[in-house]
DSSP file (Angstrom, degrees, kcal/mol; ACC not computed):
  #  RESIDUE AA STRUCTURE BP1 BP2  ACC     N-H-->O    O-->H-N    N-H-->O    O-->H-N    TCO  KAPPA ALPHA  PHI   PSI    X-CA   Y-CA   Z-CA
    1    1 A X              0   0    0      0, 0.0     2,-0.4     0, 0.0     0, 0.0   0.000 360.0 360.0 360.0 136.6  -15.7   91.4  163.7
    2    2 A X        -     0   0    0     10,-0.0     2,-0.4     2,-0.0    10,-0.0  -0.955 360.0-171.9-128.5 154.3  -12.4   91.8  165.6
    3    3 A X        -     0   0    0     -2,-0.4     2,-0.6     0, 0.0     0, 0.0  -0.999  19.2-139.4-143.4 133.5  -11.6   92.6  169.1
    4    4 A X        +     0   0    0     -2,-0.4    -2,-0.0     1,-0.1     0, 0.0  -0.850  20.8 179.3 -98.1 121.0   -8.3   93.3  170.7
    5    5 A X        -     0   0    0     -2,-0.6    -1,-0.1     0, 0.0     0, 0.0   0.562  29.3-136.6-104.0  -6.5   -8.1   91.6  174.1
    6    6 A X        +     0   0    0      3,-0.1    -2,-0.1     1,-0.1     0, 0.0   0.876  54.0 141.9  53.1  45.7   -4.6   92.5  175.3
    7    7 A X  S    S-     0   0    0      2,-0.2    -1,-0.1     0, 0.0     3,-0.1   0.372  71.5-111.6 -91.5   1.3   -3.7   89.1  176.6
    8    8 A X  S    S+     0   0    0      1,-0.3     2,-0.3     0, 0.0    -2,-0.0   0.699  82.8 112.2  73.1  19.6   -0.1   89.6  175.3
    9    9 A X        -     0   0    0      2,-0.1     2,-0.9    16,-0.0    -1,-0.3  -0.892  67.1-133.9-118.4 151.0   -0.5   87.0  172.7
   10   10 A X        +     0   0    0     -2,-0.3    16,-2.8    16,-0.2     2,-0.3  -0.846  59.2 117.8-109.1 102.7   -0.6   87.3  168.9
   11   11 A X  E     -A   25   0A   0     -2,-0.9     2,-0.3    14,-0.2    14,-0.2  -0.965  41.2-159.0-150.2 158.9   -3.5   85.2  167.9
   12   12 A X  E     -A   24   0A   0     12,-2.5    12,-2.6    -2,-0.3     2,-0.6  -0.990  16.2-135.5-144.5 160.6   -6.9   85.1  166.3
   13   13 A X  E     -A   23   0A   0     -2,-0.3     2,-0.6    10,-0.2    10,-0.2  -0.954  17.0-160.0-110.1 121.0   -9.9   82.9  166.4
   14   14 A X  E     -A   22   0A   0      8,-3.2     8,-2.8    -2,-0.6     2,-0.4  -0.922  13.7-170.7-109.6 122.7  -11.4   82.2  162.9
   15   15 A X  E     -A   21   0A   0     -2,-0.6     2,-0.6     6,-0.2     6,-0.2  -0.931  20.9-170.4-119.7 131.2  -15.0   81.0  163.2
   16   16 A X  E >>  -A   20   0A   0      4,-2.8     3,-2.4    -2,-0.4     4,-2.3  -0.950  38.2-122.2-114.2 105.2  -17.3   79.6  160.5
   17   17 A X  T 34 S+     0   0    0     -2,-0.6    66,-0.2     1,-0.3     4,-0.0  -0.213  93.5   9.6 -52.1 126.0  -20.8   79.5  162.2
   18   18 A X  T 34 S+     0   0    0     64,-3.1    -1,-0.3     1,-0.0    65,-0.1   0.285 126.4  62.1  91.6 -11.2  -22.2   76.0  162.1
   19   19 A X  T <4 S-     0   0    0     -3,-2.4     2,-0.3     1,-0.3    -2,-0.2   0.731 101.9-103.2-119.8 -40.5  -18.9   74.4  160.9
   20   20 A X  E  <  -A   16   0A   0     -4,-2.3    -4,-2.8    62,-0.2     2,-0.3  -0.937  27.1 -89.9 144.3-168.7  -16.3   75.1  163.7
   21   21 A X  E     -AB  15  79A   0     58,-1.6    57,-2.7    -2,-0.3    58,-0.9  -0.997  16.7-162.4-146.5 144.7  -13.3   77.2  164.7
   22   22 A X  E     -AB  14  77A   0     -8,-2.8    -8,-3.2    -2,-0.3     2,-0.6  -0.976  14.5-141.9-129.0 146.8   -9.6   77.3  164.6
   23   23 A X  E     -AB  13  76A   0     53,-3.5    53,-3.2    -2,-0.4     2,-0.4  -0.941  15.9-164.9-109.8 126.7   -7.2   79.4  166.6
   24   24 A X  E     +AB  12  75A   0    -12,-2.6   -12,-2.5    -2,-0.6     2,-0.3  -0.967  16.1 170.8-110.9 129.4   -4.2   80.7  164.7
   25   25 A X  E     -AB  11  74A   0     49,-2.4    49,-2.3    -2,-0.4     2,-0.3  -0.988  39.6-106.4-145.3 152.1   -1.2   82.0  166.7
   26   26 A X  E     - B   0  73A   0    -16,-2.8   -16,-0.2    -2,-0.3    47,-0.2  -0.493  48.0-113.9 -67.7 126.8    2.3   83.2  166.4
   27   27 A X     >  -     0   0    0     45,-3.5     4,-2.6    -2,-0.3     3,-0.4  -0.386  16.0-133.3 -64.2 135.8    4.6   80.4  167.8
   28   28 A X  H  > S+     0   0    0      1,-0.2     4,-2.6     2,-0.2     5,-0.2   0.853 106.2  60.2 -64.3 -30.3    6.4   81.6  171.1
   29   29 A X  H  > S+     0   0    0      2,-0.2     4,-1.8     1,-0.2    -1,-0.2   0.915 108.6  42.7 -63.0 -40.8    9.7   80.3  169.7
   30   30 A X  H  > S+     0   0    0     -3,-0.4     4,-2.7    41,-0.2    -2,-0.2   0.887 114.8  50.4 -73.2 -41.5    9.4   82.6  166.6
   31   31 A X  H  X S+     0   0    0     -4,-2.6     4,-2.4     1,-0.2    -2,-0.2   0.896 109.8  50.6 -67.8 -34.5    8.3   85.5  168.8
   32   32 A X  H  X S+     0   0    0     -4,-2.6     4,-0.9    -5,-0.2    -2,-0.2   0.912 109.4  50.1 -59.0 -47.1   11.2   85.0  171.1
   33   33 A X  H >< S+     0   0    0     -4,-1.8     3,-1.0    -5,-0.2     4,-0.3   0.943 114.3  44.5 -59.8 -52.9   13.6   84.9  168.3
   34   34 A X  H >< S+     0   0    0     -4,-2.7     3,-1.9     1,-0.2     6,-0.3   0.907 107.1  60.7 -57.3 -42.2   12.2   88.3  166.9
   35   35 A X  H 3< S+     0   0    0     -4,-2.4    -1,-0.2     1,-0.3    -2,-0.2   0.704  98.1  58.4 -59.9 -22.8   12.1   89.7  170.4
   36   36 A X  T << S+     0   0    0     -3,-1.0    -1,-0.3    -4,-0.9    -2,-0.2   0.508  84.6 107.4 -86.5  -4.9   16.0   89.4  170.7
   37   37 A X  S X  S-     0   0    0     -3,-1.9     3,-1.3    -4,-0.3     4,-0.5  -0.411  81.8-117.3 -80.4 154.5   16.6   91.5  167.7
   38   38 A X  T >> S+     0   0    0      1,-0.3     4,-1.8     2,-0.2     3,-1.5   0.812 108.0  71.5 -58.9 -33.2   18.0   95.1  168.0
   39   39 A X  H 3> S+     0   0    0     17,-0.3     4,-2.1     1,-0.3    -1,-0.3   0.864  95.6  49.7 -50.7 -38.3   14.9   96.5  166.5
   40   40 A X  H <> S+     0   0    0     -3,-1.3     4,-1.7    -6,-0.3    -1,-0.3   0.598 101.7  63.0 -77.4 -17.5   12.9   95.7  169.6
   41   41 A X  H <> S+     0   0    0     -3,-1.5     4,-1.1    -4,-0.5    -1,-0.2   0.938 109.1  44.1 -66.3 -53.3   15.7   97.5  171.8
   42   42 A X  H ><>S+     0   0    0     -4,-1.8     5,-2.0     1,-0.2     3,-0.6   0.921 112.9  49.3 -60.8 -48.6   14.8  100.7  169.8
   43   43 A X  H ><5S+     0   0    0     -4,-2.1     3,-1.8     1,-0.2    -1,-0.2   0.875 105.6  56.3 -64.0 -37.8   11.0  100.1  170.1
   44   44 A X  H 3<5S+     0   0    0     -4,-1.7    -1,-0.2     1,-0.3    -2,-0.2   0.813 103.3  56.6 -60.9 -27.3   11.2   99.5  173.9
   45   45 A X  T <<5S-     0   0    0     -4,-1.1    -1,-0.3    -3,-0.6    -2,-0.2   0.522 124.3-108.7 -79.6  -5.9   12.9  103.0  174.1
   46   46 A X  T < 5 +     0   0    0     -3,-1.8     2,-0.4     1,-0.3    -3,-0.2   0.702  67.4 152.4  82.7  21.8    9.8  104.4  172.3
   47   47 A X      < -     0   0    0     -5,-2.0    -1,-0.3     1,-0.1    -2,-0.1  -0.728  46.0-121.2 -87.0 133.1   11.6  105.1  169.1
   48   48 A X    >>  -     0   0    0     -2,-0.4     3,-2.2     1,-0.1     4,-0.6  -0.376  20.0-117.9 -70.7 148.9    9.3  105.0  166.0
   49   49 A X  G >4 S+     0   0    0      1,-0.3     3,-1.0     2,-0.2    -1,-0.1   0.826 113.8  61.8 -60.9 -26.7   10.1  102.4  163.4
   50   50 A X  G 34 S+     0   0    0      1,-0.2    -1,-0.3     7,-0.0     4,-0.1   0.665 104.3  50.5 -68.5 -12.1   10.7  105.2  160.8
   51   51 A X  G <4 S+     0   0    0     -3,-2.2     2,-0.3     2,-0.1    -1,-0.2   0.478  88.9 100.0-101.3  -3.5   13.5  106.5  163.1
   52   52 A X  S << S-     0   0    0     -3,-1.0     5,-0.1    -4,-0.6   -13,-0.0  -0.609  89.8 -94.1 -80.5 137.4   15.2  103.2  163.4
   53   53 A X    >>  -     0   0    0     -2,-0.3     4,-2.0     1,-0.1     3,-0.8  -0.208  33.2-125.0 -54.7 142.6   18.2  102.6  161.1
   54   54 A X  H 3> S+     0   0    0      1,-0.3     4,-3.4     2,-0.2     5,-0.2   0.862 107.6  56.4 -61.1 -39.8   17.3  100.8  158.0
   55   55 A X  H 3> S+     0   0    0      1,-0.2     4,-1.1     2,-0.2    -1,-0.3   0.815 108.3  50.0 -70.8 -21.7   19.7   98.0  158.3
   56   56 A X  H <> S+     0   0    0     -3,-0.8     4,-1.3     2,-0.2   -17,-0.3   0.907 113.4  45.7 -71.3 -44.7   18.1   97.2  161.7
   57   57 A X  H  X S+     0   0    0     -4,-2.0     4,-2.7     1,-0.2     5,-0.2   0.933 109.0  55.6 -65.3 -44.7   14.6   97.3  160.3
   58   58 A X  H  X S+     0   0    0     -4,-3.4     4,-3.0     1,-0.2     5,-0.2   0.862 100.1  59.6 -60.0 -31.7   15.6   95.2  157.4
   59   59 A X  H  X S+     0   0    0     -4,-1.1     4,-1.9     2,-0.2    -1,-0.2   0.924 110.9  41.6 -51.0 -50.3   17.0   92.4  159.6
   60   60 A X  H  X S+     0   0    0     -4,-1.3     4,-1.9    -3,-0.2    -2,-0.2   0.904 114.3  50.5 -74.9 -39.9   13.7   91.9  161.2
   61   61 A X  H  X S+     0   0    0     -4,-2.7     4,-2.8     1,-0.2     5,-0.2   0.946 111.1  50.3 -56.8 -48.4   11.7   92.3  157.9
   62   62 A X  H  X S+     0   0    0     -4,-3.0     4,-2.5    -5,-0.2     5,-0.2   0.896 107.8  51.8 -59.4 -43.5   13.9   89.8  156.3
   63   63 A X  H  X S+     0   0    0     -4,-1.9     4,-0.8    -5,-0.2    -1,-0.2   0.889 113.8  44.7 -60.4 -38.8   13.5   87.3  159.2
   64   64 A X  H  < S+     0   0    0     -4,-1.9     3,-0.5     2,-0.2    -2,-0.2   0.933 115.1  47.8 -72.3 -46.5    9.6   87.6  158.9
   65   65 A X  H  < S+     0   0    0     -4,-2.8    -2,-0.2     1,-0.2    -1,-0.2   0.815 115.6  43.6 -67.6 -34.7    9.6   87.4  155.0
   66   66 A X  H  < S+     0   0    0     -4,-2.5    -1,-0.2    -5,-0.2    -2,-0.2   0.589  92.0  99.6 -89.9 -10.6   11.9   84.4  154.8
   67   67 A X  S  < S-     0   0    0     -4,-0.8     2,-0.1    -3,-0.5    -3,-0.0  -0.474  74.1-121.5 -74.0 146.2   10.3   82.4  157.6
   68   68 A X     >  -     0   0    0     -2,-0.1     4,-1.9     1,-0.1     5,-0.2  -0.428  21.8-112.3 -77.3 162.5    7.8   79.6  156.6
   69   69 A X  H  > S+     0   0    0      1,-0.2     4,-3.5     2,-0.2    -1,-0.1   0.915 121.0  54.0 -61.9 -42.1    4.2   79.6  157.8
   70   70 A X  H  4 S+     0   0    0      1,-0.2    -1,-0.2     2,-0.2    -3,-0.0   0.850 107.9  49.3 -66.0 -32.6    5.1   76.4  159.9
   71   71 A X  H  4 S+     0   0    0      1,-0.1   -41,-0.2    -3,-0.1    -1,-0.2   0.905 121.4  34.1 -72.6 -38.7    8.0   78.3  161.5
   72   72 A X  H  < S+     0   0    0     -4,-1.9   -45,-3.5   -46,-0.1     2,-0.3   0.886 116.8  36.5 -86.6 -42.1    5.8   81.3  162.4
   73   73 A X  E  <  -B   26   0A   0     -4,-3.5     2,-0.3   -47,-0.2   -47,-0.2  -0.772  50.0-159.8-123.6 159.1    2.3   79.9  163.1
   74   74 A X  E     -B   25   0A   0    -49,-2.3   -49,-2.4    -2,-0.3     2,-0.4  -0.961  14.0-149.2-128.5 151.0    0.4   77.1  164.7
   75   75 A X  E     -B   24   0A   0     -2,-0.3     2,-0.4   -51,-0.2   -51,-0.2  -0.969  11.7-171.1-119.4 132.4   -3.2   76.2  164.0
   76   76 A X  E     -B   23   0A   0    -53,-3.2   -53,-3.5    -2,-0.4     2,-0.5  -0.992  23.4-131.6-129.8 129.6   -5.4   74.6  166.7
   77   77 A X  E     -B   22   0A   0     -2,-0.4   -55,-0.2   -55,-0.2     3,-0.1  -0.686  26.8-177.9 -77.5 125.0   -8.9   73.2  166.0
   78   78 A X  E     -     0   0A   0    -57,-2.7     2,-0.4    -2,-0.5   -56,-0.2   0.880  61.8  -3.0-101.5 -49.6  -11.0   74.8  168.8
   79   79 A X  E     -B   21   0A   0    -58,-0.9   -58,-1.6     1,-0.1    -1,-0.4  -0.998  52.5-141.7-144.5 143.9  -14.5   73.2  168.2
   80   80 A X  S    S+     0   0    0     -2,-0.4     2,-0.4     1,-0.3    -1,-0.1   0.847  96.6  17.3 -71.1 -37.2  -16.0   70.9  165.5
   81   81 A X  S    S-     0   0    0    -61,-0.1     2,-0.4     2,-0.0    -1,-0.3  -0.998  70.5-176.4-139.5 135.1  -19.2   72.8  165.5
   82   82 A X        -     0   0    0     -2,-0.4   -64,-3.1   -66,-0.3     2,-0.5  -0.990  10.7-155.5-132.3 133.5  -19.9   76.3  166.9
   83   83 A X        -     0   0    0     -2,-0.4     2,-0.5   -66,-0.2   -66,-0.1  -0.945   6.2-164.6-114.9 122.1  -23.3   78.1  167.0
   84   84 A X              0   0    0     -2,-0.5    -2,-0.0     1,-0.1   -67,-0.0  -0.882 360.0 360.0-105.2 132.9  -23.3   81.9  167.1
   85   85 A X              0   0    0     -2,-0.5    -1,-0.1     0, 0.0    -2,-0.0   0.428 360.0 360.0 -85.1 360.0  -26.6   83.6  168.2
């Protein structure tokens, strides 16, 4: 089950009942780097991605595709054991 909480963060909590949970989130440094790209200037103006010039889109896509998991994400142990009713 997934729920969008609108906290302004890109994160998820992965739970295995009886075993524990981890929080996986997009590192703020990576998010800040992406946010400075021209693509997001267009998006803030309400322009749909399909209407943004291809070279601008490709720059952001390439940044994401070439980044390592360690550059993009952090994983945090939340609980060693969690019980869901």
